[in-house]
N, C-alpha and C positions, 0 to 999 in steps of 0.2 A: 790812336796816337802812338808812335814808336817810343821805345823805352827811354832814351836820353831826351827826346823831345818833351815827354811828359814831365820828367824831372826838371828840365830847364824852365818849363812853363810854371811849375810849382814853385821853384825858387824865385822866379820873377814876380809872381803874384803873392808870395809869402803864404802859400797854401800848405800848411803842415798836416798832411794826411798820411804820414808815414809811420805812425805808431803801430806797434805789434797788436794785431787783432785779438780780442778777448777769446774768441774761439780757438785760435792757434795756441794761446797760453793754456787754456783748459785741456786741449788735446795733448800737449806735451807734458804738463805737470801732473796729469792723472797717473802717470807711471811712477811718480815719486811721492805719492801721498803718505805712505808709512814713514818716510824720512823726515816729514815736517812735525810729527807729533812731539810736543814738549819743547819745540825749538823757537828761537827768536828769529824773525825775518827782518832784515834791514833792506829797505827798498829805496835806493837813491835814483831819483827820476827827475826829468825836466820840470814836471809840475804834477803833484799828486792829484790835483783836481781833474786831470784828463788822462792820467796813466791807467792803462788797462791792467798792468801788473798790480798796482795798488787796489784797483777795483776787485780783481780776482781774490787777493788775499783778505780783503775786508769781507767780501761776500762768503768766503769759505773758511773764515777764522775758526769757527767751532768745528766744522767738518774735518779740517786738517788737524785739529787739536793743538793749534799754535799756543805758545806760552805768551808771546808778545809780537807786535808788529810795529816797527819803527819806519817811518817814511819821511824823507827830507829832500829838499832842494835848496839851492841858493839863488839869491837875486843876481842874475848875470848883469854885468855892466855894459855888455855889448849886445845889441839886437842882432839876431841872425835868423836863419831859416827855422831853427828849432825853438828859439826864444825871442818873443817880441819885446822883451824887457818892459812889460806892462805892469808887472807886480811891484809894489812898493816895498815889500818885505819878503824875506825868505820864509819857507814853510817847514814846520817840523810837526809831525803827527806821531803820537805814541799811544798805541792801543794796548793796554794791559788790563785784563779783566780783574775786578776786585776778588779777593779770596772768598771762597765759599764758607759761609758761616756754618759751623757744626752745632747741631742741637744735641745736648746731653739728654740721655733718657733711656 
């Protein structure tokens, strides 16, 4: 199927398969690993439940040495190609690991 024909068909059928692939995210962000250490990442996405960026940062939270991961989306009032408006609430996810207990001794 030709380029614009595939996009037109996807729009017509509401087939949202245009998210960035996890492998592409891994291949690009591997060059920036040292820059994430001790940082907070804010991930604003259409829906964290299907976002590969969210998945990447959750799966690599400790490897990257992240301090915190915040992911959010809002409930869109209008259904479109990227949002079917099927969620009743906005989503806010905050991953902050608890402090490590120090043992005296």
